[in-house]
C-alpha positions, -999 to 999 in steps of 0.1 A, spaced: 521 -553 -60 502 -573 -33 475 -558 -11 498 -558 19 525 -541 -1 500 -514 -12 490 -509 24 526 -505 35 532 -479 7 502 -459 17 512 -460 54 545 -445 44 531 -416 25 500 -407 46 506 -377 70 501 -385 107 468 -366 109 452 -384 80 431 -416 82 433 -441 54 399 -458 47 404 -490 27 374 -492 4 367 -529 4 333 -530 -14 328 -561 -36 361 -576 -23 362 -611 -7 370 -616 30 405 -630 21 414 -596 6 402 -577 37 420 -602 60 453 -596 40 449 -558 45 441 -564 81 472 -585 86 493 -557 70 480 -534 98 449 -518 82 420 -513 107 396 -489 89 374 -503 61 348 -486 40 318 -503 24 290 -489 3 263 -516 8 249 -521 43 242 -558 40 276 -566 26 293 -546 54 272 -565 80 282 -599 65 319 -589 66 316 -575 102 302 -609 113 333 -628 99 362 -604 105 382 -593 136 362 -571 160 388 -543 163 380 -532 127 364 -498 123 336 -500 98 328 -469 77 296 -467 56 307 -446 26 279 -451 2 244 -436 -1 223 -449 27 186 -458 25 168 -451 57 153 -486 59 188 -501 60 201 -481 89 189 -507 115 212 -534 100 244 -514 107 234 -495 138 249 -521 162 285 -518 149 291 -490 123 318 -465 135 312 -437 110 286 -429 83 301 -407 56 272 -398 34 245 -382 55 226 -361 30 193 -353 47 177 -344 81 154 -375 77 184 -398 74 201 -383 105 168 -387 124 167 -424 115 203 -429 125 197 -413 158 166 -435 164 185 -468 156 216 -457 175 193 -451 206 179 -487 203 215 -500 204 225 -477 232 252 -461 211 263 -428 197 271 -431 160 294 -407 143 283 -391 111 296 -368 84 274 -345 63 278 -350 26 280 -317 8 276 -314 -30 308 -299 -44 309 -315 -79 296 -297 -109 283 -329 -124 248 -340 -114 259 -365 -88 226 -372 -71 236 -368 -35 248 -342 -11 234 -312 7 240 -276 -1 260 -255 23 228 -236 33 209 -269 39 238 -281 61 239 -249 81 201 -250 86 203 -286 98 231 -279 123 213 -250 138 178 -266 139 159 -275 171 155 -311 158 193 -315 155 198 -303 191 175 -331 203 195 -359 187 214 -375 215 227 -406 198 245 -391 169 276 -370 167 283 -350 135 320 -349 134 327 -333 100 321 -332 63 325 -354 32 325 -346 -4 332 -360 -38 349 -341 -66 338 -343 -102 352 -373 -120 374 -356 -145 410 -354 -157 410 -316 -152 430 -314 -120 424 -277 -115 386 -283 -113 391 -311 -88 414 -289 -67 389 -260 -67 361 -283 -56 383 -296 -27 392 -260 -18 355 -252 -17 348 -281 7 378 -271 29 365 -235 31 330 -248 42 347 -271 67 367 -243 83 335 -222 84 314 -248 101 343 -257 125 339 -222 141 306 -232 156 308 -271 156 332 -281 183 330 -318 173 343 -312 138 376 -331 133 371 -350 100 372 -338 64 367 -368 43 377 -361 7 399 -378 -19 398 -413 -35 422 -434 -55 423 -410 -84 425 -377 -66 437 -383 -30 470 -365 -35 452 -333 -44 428 -338 -15 457 -341 9 473 -309 -4 439 -292 1 436 -303 38 418 -336 38 420 -356 70 405 -388 57 409 -405 22 389 -433 8 411 -456 -13 399 -488 -30 414 -498 -64 449 -485 -54 449 -510 -25 428 -539 -37 431 -536 -75 402 -531 -98 367 -539 -85 350 -572 -90 314 -569 -101 
């Protein structure tokens, strides 16, 4: 199936309250343009410079999401245009995003990445760290960021029960945080291999790459 056909299929099955992020990392501009022409407006990249280059070339009504791990020294390159940063995993990174957003006279939306997988994926905060961050004095002083929800990645495994339990855990944390965080509207969980389970467990945003664009080009 073509990219545009894949987009149309996803549009049919996605619930109304769920945002489809087309993960376009390593893909050429022509692939993104084809997805755009099929109606897709939200694209996810995992390298800041690659995202910036694509932003320069493609239509300006695209919403750009940074879904990969972010190095603090790269924030300045995306601060003028990025819509949502998914993988905020430290107070220091949040501080940097706030600083660069201020320079650009913008408020940048962010998600806190929580570690839910059993495997040693390197990134993600613990629930306690996230709670401490959201109640800290420093956080209250950040005027140019808006933390709008949580993101998490399940273990890469064929054991669906494990994946489901990890998503359940993230949803529980999200519900818990939502009691005190009025801005929380996004729970970003689920990728090409596990988005159906994520949807069943309450995801409001799924990040799908290979099921739209085909296997990655490295």
